[in-house]
N, C-alpha and C positions, 0 to 999 in steps of 0.2 A: 748160506753158512758164513759167517764173520769170521774175520782173521784170526781171533781167539780158539773158536772152533778147529778152524783148520790147524792151527797150530798145535793143539791139542793132539788132534788124530795123527800127527805128524810125529808126535812123540810117543804116542802109544804104538803106532807102526813100528818105530824104531827098537823101542823095548821088545816086542814082539820078536823082530828079526835078531836082535841082539841073543835073547833067550834062546833061539831057534840054533844060532849060530854057536852058543856055549853049550848047548846039548850035544851038539854033532862033533864037537872038539874032545874025543876023549883023551887027548892028553891032559886036559885042563879038569882035575878032580878036585881041586882045592877051591870051595864056593866063594872064598876070601876075595877074588879078583872077579867077582861076578860085576858085570856093566850095569851100571845104574842101582847100585845098591840091591 
């Protein structure tokens, strides 16, 4: 696994985690503020 693949994997994981956090945050009903667009 080279550095680029590793970096992409980290970014994908981060997006997934941020999406989970966003879904769990019941106060955030406005998707305008969703992280990573």
